[in-house]
GULUMLO-224116 format. One record per residue (C-alpha): x, y, z; residue in three letters. Coordinates in steps of 0.02 Angstrom, whole numbers, padded with zeros to 5 digits, always signed. Layout:
BEGIN
XYZALA
...
***
This chain:
BEGIN
+01023+00337-02004MET
+01100+00244-02138LYS
+01264+00310-02225GLY
+01268+00430-02080GLU
+01433+00457-01997ARG
+01432+00488-01831ARG
+01591+00543-01700MET
+01620+00418-01543THR
+01497+00466-01403TRP
+01560+00551-01263LYS
+01545+00430-01115LEU
+01633+00465-00957ASP
+01693+00359-00807ASP
+01584+00448-00688SER
+01428+00350-00714ARG
+01418+00159-00788PRO
+01446+00154-00959ILE
+01291+00045-00997TYR
+01187+00185-00919THR
+01255+00318-01028GLN
+01216+00216-01186ILE
+01029+00194-01136ILE
+01017+00384-01119GLU
+01116+00413-01279HIS
+00995+00292-01380ILE
+00844+00378-01287GLN
+00892+00545-01339MET
+00910+00479-01515ASP
+00742+00410-01507ILE
+00670+00568-01440ILE
+00755+00675-01550ALA
+00689+00595-01711GLY
+00864+00513-01767ARG
+00780+00342-01752TYR
+00601+00324-01784LYS
+00468+00224-01722PRO
+00492+00041-01823GLY
+00667+00081-01856ASP
+00793-00056-01863LYS
+00963-00023-01742LEU
+01135-00061-01783PRO
+01194-00225-01731SER
+01260-00240-01553VAL
+01443-00257-01628ARG
+01413-00103-01740ASP
+01339+00001-01602PHE
+01481-00049-01509ALA
+01610+00011-01628MET
+01525+00173-01643GLU
+01521+00211-01469ALA
+01688+00128-01453ALA
+01642+00021-01302VAL
+01640-00172-01280ASN
+01499-00273-01377PRO
+01468-00350-01191ASN
+01415-00167-01129THR
+01318-00123-01280MET
+01214-00297-01269GLN
+01168-00255-01092LYS
+01112-00079-01130ALA
+00999-00146-01283LEU
+00951-00283-01160SER
+00885-00158-01050GLU
+00799-00045-01180LEU
+00721-00210-01219GLU
+00657-00233-01036ARG
+00583-00046-01055SER
+00473-00082-01220GLY
+00585+00046-01302LEU
+00657-00079-01414VAL
+00610-00255-01472TYR
+00693-00383-01542SER
+00648-00502-01699GLN
+00745-00659-01689ARG
+00823-00681-01872THR
+00803-00472-01905SER
+00875-00387-01757GLY
+00822-00260-01652ARG
+00698-00108-01682PHE
+00615+00047-01609ILE
+00445+00019-01545THR
+00310+00070-01644ASP
+00221+00134-01494ASP
+00213+00318-01517ALA
+00148+00338-01331SER
+00297+00239-01247ALA
+00413+00370-01344ILE
+00282+00518-01281SER
+00299+00449-01109ASN
+00487+00435-01116LEU
+00497+00610-01192ARG
+00392+00680-01043GLU
+00484+00568-00912GLN
+00661+00646-00955LEU
+00600+00828-00975ALA
+00518+00818-00802ARG
+00675+00749-00744LEU
+00787+00886-00809GLN
+00660+01019-00750LEU
+00675+00953-00578GLU
+00850+00948-00576GLN
+00858+01133-00659PHE
+00735+01188-00512LEU
+00826+01112-00392GLU
+00976+01206-00444LYS
+00905+01368-00457MET
+00827+01329-00273LYS
+01022+01309-00218GLN
+01063+01476-00292LEU
+00930+01557-00188GLY
+00805+01591-00319TYR
+00610+01598-00303THR
+00492+01520-00395TRP
+00457+01682-00472ASP
+00620+01745-00498GLU
+00674+01588-00605THR
+00514+01606-00715ILE
+00573+01798-00734GLN
+00741+01759-00780LEU
+00686+01630-00892MET
+00571+01761-00975LYS
+00695+01895-00998SER
+00831+01754-01078ILE
+00684+01679-01184SER
+00667+01879-01243ARG
+00865+01891-01281GLU
+00846+01735-01390GLU
+00698+01799-01499GLU
***
């Protein structure tokens, strides 16, 4: 992450900003942009990167600490958990949520389970 320039985060006013920050950091962890044990940027640096108020960033990071995904060392800052199972569990939890939302939308479109599977297979073949 060091030295890597990133664009301002895409946050919208439709949901609480701190919730979107939490989701953004969770995705960065799951995607491997932050590895277990990595030091996170300071609240101020993170807030500048996300273009949000430092208090909002502090709230999001505190919530990530409560969840166990991030921990603090008083004089050293915040770090990503070394607990690989916690990261794996978060990954599965977020994947399940995405699938549930997807399947609900497919049901709203009138697709049966079998039709959804067939469509997914068809799209998968097209991408190969």
